[in-house]
GUVOBA-786757 format. One record per residue (C-alpha): residue number from 1; residue in one letter; x, y, z. Coordinates in Angstrom, 1 decimal. Example, Ala and Ser with C-alpha at 12.3 -4.5 7.8 and 13.67 -1.06 7.14 Angstrom:
BEGIN
@pos: 1 | code: a | x: 12.3 | y: -4.5 | z: 7.8
@pos: 2 | code: s | x: 13.7 | y: -1.1 | z: 7.1
This chain:
BEGIN
@pos: 1 | code: x | x: -8.1 | y: 21.1 | z: 8.1
@pos: 2 | code: x | x: -8.6 | y: 20.7 | z: 11.9
@pos: 3 | code: x | x: -5.8 | y: 22.4 | z: 14.1
@pos: 4 | code: x | x: -6.6 | y: 20.4 | z: 17.0
@pos: 5 | code: x | x: -3.6 | y: 18.0 | z: 16.4
@pos: 6 | code: x | x: -3.3 | y: 15.4 | z: 19.2
@pos: 7 | code: x | x: -1.1 | y: 12.7 | z: 19.2
@pos: 8 | code: x | x: -2.0 | y: 8.5 | z: 20.9
@pos: 9 | code: x | x: 1.3 | y: 6.7 | z: 22.4
@pos: 10 | code: x | x: 0.8 | y: 3.2 | z: 23.3
@pos: 11 | code: x | x: 3.5 | y: 0.9 | z: 24.7
@pos: 12 | code: x | x: 2.9 | y: -2.9 | z: 23.9
@pos: 13 | code: x | x: 5.1 | y: -5.9 | z: 24.3
@pos: 14 | code: x | x: 5.3 | y: -8.2 | z: 21.1
@pos: 15 | code: x | x: 7.2 | y: -11.8 | z: 20.3
@pos: 16 | code: x | x: 9.8 | y: -11.6 | z: 18.2
@pos: 17 | code: x | x: 9.7 | y: -15.3 | z: 16.7
@pos: 18 | code: x | x: 13.4 | y: -17.1 | z: 16.5
@pos: 19 | code: x | x: 13.7 | y: -20.0 | z: 14.4
@pos: 20 | code: x | x: 14.6 | y: -22.8 | z: 16.8
@pos: 21 | code: x | x: 14.4 | y: -20.7 | z: 20.0
@pos: 22 | code: x | x: 11.9 | y: -19.0 | z: 22.4
@pos: 23 | code: x | x: 10.8 | y: -16.0 | z: 21.1
@pos: 24 | code: x | x: 12.2 | y: -12.7 | z: 22.6
@pos: 25 | code: x | x: 10.0 | y: -9.8 | z: 23.9
@pos: 26 | code: x | x: 10.2 | y: -6.8 | z: 22.3
@pos: 27 | code: x | x: 9.2 | y: -3.6 | z: 23.6
@pos: 28 | code: x | x: 7.4 | y: -1.3 | z: 20.8
@pos: 29 | code: x | x: 5.5 | y: 1.7 | z: 21.3
@pos: 30 | code: x | x: 2.7 | y: 2.2 | z: 18.8
@pos: 31 | code: x | x: 1.8 | y: 6.2 | z: 17.8
@pos: 32 | code: x | x: -1.0 | y: 7.7 | z: 15.8
@pos: 33 | code: x | x: -0.4 | y: 11.3 | z: 15.0
@pos: 34 | code: x | x: -4.0 | y: 13.2 | z: 13.4
@pos: 35 | code: x | x: -1.4 | y: 15.6 | z: 10.8
@pos: 36 | code: x | x: -0.7 | y: 11.9 | z: 9.4
@pos: 37 | code: x | x: -4.3 | y: 10.5 | z: 10.0
@pos: 38 | code: x | x: -3.9 | y: 8.1 | z: 7.4
@pos: 39 | code: x | x: -0.8 | y: 6.3 | z: 8.9
@pos: 40 | code: x | x: 0.4 | y: 4.1 | z: 12.6
@pos: 41 | code: x | x: 4.2 | y: 4.1 | z: 13.6
@pos: 42 | code: x | x: 5.2 | y: 0.9 | z: 15.1
@pos: 43 | code: x | x: 8.5 | y: 2.0 | z: 16.9
@pos: 44 | code: x | x: 10.6 | y: -1.2 | z: 18.1
@pos: 45 | code: x | x: 13.3 | y: -1.1 | z: 20.6
@pos: 46 | code: x | x: 16.4 | y: -2.1 | z: 19.2
@pos: 47 | code: x | x: 18.7 | y: -1.6 | z: 21.9
@pos: 48 | code: x | x: 19.5 | y: 0.5 | z: 24.8
@pos: 49 | code: x | x: 18.9 | y: 3.7 | z: 23.2
@pos: 50 | code: x | x: 17.9 | y: 2.6 | z: 19.8
@pos: 51 | code: x | x: 14.2 | y: 2.5 | z: 17.8
@pos: 52 | code: x | x: 13.7 | y: 1.0 | z: 14.5
@pos: 53 | code: x | x: 10.3 | y: 2.6 | z: 13.2
@pos: 54 | code: x | x: 7.6 | y: 1.1 | z: 10.6
@pos: 55 | code: x | x: 4.9 | y: 3.6 | z: 9.2
@pos: 56 | code: x | x: 2.3 | y: 2.1 | z: 7.9
@pos: 57 | code: x | x: -1.7 | y: 2.3 | z: 6.8
@pos: 58 | code: x | x: -3.9 | y: 2.3 | z: 9.4
@pos: 59 | code: x | x: -6.5 | y: 0.0 | z: 7.4
@pos: 60 | code: x | x: -3.5 | y: -2.4 | z: 7.3
@pos: 61 | code: x | x: -3.6 | y: -2.5 | z: 10.9
@pos: 62 | code: x | x: -7.7 | y: -3.0 | z: 11.1
@pos: 63 | code: x | x: -7.1 | y: -5.0 | z: 7.6
@pos: 64 | code: x | x: -4.9 | y: -7.3 | z: 9.4
@pos: 65 | code: x | x: -6.5 | y: -8.0 | z: 12.5
@pos: 66 | code: x | x: -9.2 | y: -9.9 | z: 10.5
@pos: 67 | code: x | x: -7.3 | y: -11.2 | z: 7.3
@pos: 68 | code: x | x: -4.5 | y: -11.3 | z: 5.7
@pos: 69 | code: x | x: -3.3 | y: -7.7 | z: 4.8
@pos: 70 | code: x | x: -0.1 | y: -6.1 | z: 3.3
@pos: 71 | code: x | x: 2.3 | y: -6.8 | z: 0.3
@pos: 72 | code: x | x: 5.0 | y: -4.4 | z: 1.0
@pos: 73 | code: x | x: 7.4 | y: -4.3 | z: 3.6
@pos: 74 | code: x | x: 5.1 | y: -4.9 | z: 6.7
@pos: 75 | code: x | x: 2.4 | y: -7.5 | z: 6.8
@pos: 76 | code: x | x: -0.4 | y: -8.4 | z: 9.3
@pos: 77 | code: x | x: -2.3 | y: -11.3 | z: 9.6
@pos: 78 | code: x | x: -4.6 | y: -13.3 | z: 12.5
@pos: 79 | code: x | x: -2.5 | y: -15.8 | z: 13.4
@pos: 80 | code: x | x: -3.2 | y: -19.7 | z: 12.1
@pos: 81 | code: x | x: -3.5 | y: -21.6 | z: 15.2
@pos: 82 | code: x | x: -4.5 | y: -18.6 | z: 17.9
@pos: 83 | code: x | x: -7.4 | y: -16.5 | z: 17.6
@pos: 84 | code: x | x: -6.2 | y: -14.0 | z: 20.2
@pos: 85 | code: x | x: -2.7 | y: -13.3 | z: 18.4
@pos: 86 | code: x | x: -2.1 | y: -11.3 | z: 15.0
@pos: 87 | code: x | x: 1.2 | y: -11.8 | z: 13.4
@pos: 88 | code: x | x: 3.4 | y: -9.0 | z: 12.0
@pos: 89 | code: x | x: 6.2 | y: -9.4 | z: 9.7
@pos: 90 | code: x | x: 8.2 | y: -6.0 | z: 8.7
@pos: 91 | code: x | x: 11.0 | y: -6.8 | z: 5.8
@pos: 92 | code: x | x: 13.7 | y: -4.1 | z: 4.3
@pos: 93 | code: x | x: 16.9 | y: -5.1 | z: 2.2
@pos: 94 | code: x | x: 18.5 | y: -6.3 | z: 5.2
@pos: 95 | code: x | x: 16.1 | y: -9.4 | z: 6.0
@pos: 96 | code: x | x: 12.4 | y: -10.0 | z: 8.1
@pos: 97 | code: x | x: 11.4 | y: -10.0 | z: 11.3
@pos: 98 | code: x | x: 8.3 | y: -11.4 | z: 12.5
@pos: 99 | code: x | x: 6.0 | y: -10.7 | z: 15.6
@pos: 100 | code: x | x: 3.5 | y: -12.2 | z: 17.9
@pos: 101 | code: x | x: 0.7 | y: -9.7 | z: 18.9
@pos: 102 | code: x | x: -2.4 | y: -9.6 | z: 21.3
@pos: 103 | code: x | x: -4.9 | y: -9.1 | z: 18.9
@pos: 104 | code: x | x: -7.1 | y: -7.3 | z: 21.5
@pos: 105 | code: x | x: -4.3 | y: -4.9 | z: 22.6
@pos: 106 | code: x | x: -3.8 | y: -4.1 | z: 19.1
@pos: 107 | code: x | x: -7.7 | y: -3.9 | z: 18.3
@pos: 108 | code: x | x: -8.4 | y: -1.4 | z: 20.8
@pos: 109 | code: x | x: -5.2 | y: 1.0 | z: 19.8
@pos: 110 | code: x | x: -6.8 | y: 0.9 | z: 16.8
@pos: 111 | code: x | x: -10.4 | y: 1.9 | z: 18.4
@pos: 112 | code: x | x: -8.9 | y: 4.7 | z: 20.5
@pos: 113 | code: x | x: -7.2 | y: 6.2 | z: 16.9
@pos: 114 | code: x | x: -11.0 | y: 6.0 | z: 15.8
@pos: 115 | code: x | x: -11.9 | y: 8.1 | z: 18.9
@pos: 116 | code: x | x: -9.6 | y: 10.9 | z: 17.2
@pos: 117 | code: x | x: -10.2 | y: 10.6 | z: 13.7
@pos: 118 | code: x | x: -13.2 | y: 8.3 | z: 12.4
@pos: 119 | code: x | x: -12.7 | y: 6.0 | z: 9.6
@pos: 120 | code: x | x: -13.7 | y: 8.3 | z: 6.1
@pos: 121 | code: x | x: -13.1 | y: 11.4 | z: 7.7
@pos: 122 | code: x | x: -9.2 | y: 11.6 | z: 7.5
@pos: 123 | code: x | x: -9.1 | y: 14.0 | z: 5.3
@pos: 124 | code: x | x: -10.7 | y: 16.9 | z: 7.7
@pos: 125 | code: x | x: -6.8 | y: 16.2 | z: 9.1
@pos: 126 | code: x | x: -5.2 | y: 16.8 | z: 6.2
@pos: 127 | code: x | x: -3.8 | y: 20.1 | z: 4.9
@pos: 128 | code: x | x: -3.1 | y: 20.1 | z: 0.9
@pos: 129 | code: x | x: -1.1 | y: 23.2 | z: 1.0
@pos: 130 | code: x | x: 1.0 | y: 21.7 | z: 4.2
@pos: 131 | code: x | x: 1.4 | y: 19.0 | z: 2.5
@pos: 132 | code: x | x: 2.7 | y: 20.8 | z: -0.9
@pos: 133 | code: x | x: 5.0 | y: 23.1 | z: 0.5
@pos: 134 | code: x | x: 6.9 | y: 20.0 | z: 1.9
@pos: 135 | code: x | x: 7.0 | y: 18.2 | z: -1.0
@pos: 136 | code: x | x: 8.0 | y: 21.2 | z: -3.2
@pos: 137 | code: x | x: 10.3 | y: 23.7 | z: -0.3
@pos: 138 | code: x | x: 11.3 | y: 25.9 | z: -3.6
@pos: 139 | code: x | x: 9.3 | y: 28.6 | z: -5.1
@pos: 140 | code: x | x: 8.8 | y: 28.1 | z: -9.0
@pos: 141 | code: x | x: 7.8 | y: 31.5 | z: -10.0
């Protein structure tokens, strides 16, 4: 496991697509943390003091930039009518939200995550002992 932990943060504005209305710009913080090298977090500004976070696979972001990807709560795909945009859909039991984002901006963020942890080397950043301790906090002996 690597001990030189790093966190990458990048602010973006995604457009919330609203039926029969103009899109609404939403501030989003994209985060990548080498302590969880397989994941990306998108924190959506939900009001003056609130954020809603979605954590998903870094590979999902990479795949979604070139083709439809995801089958769960987070789905990403290139926009049908504009190759410079990506559509991000997040869903929960309360409903779903569809956003458009700059494909280039997301690709640049993804490239910066690769500067920290190359694809295929994520396992070098993970401590199996720490993960097991988190999952099993009690002494079973």
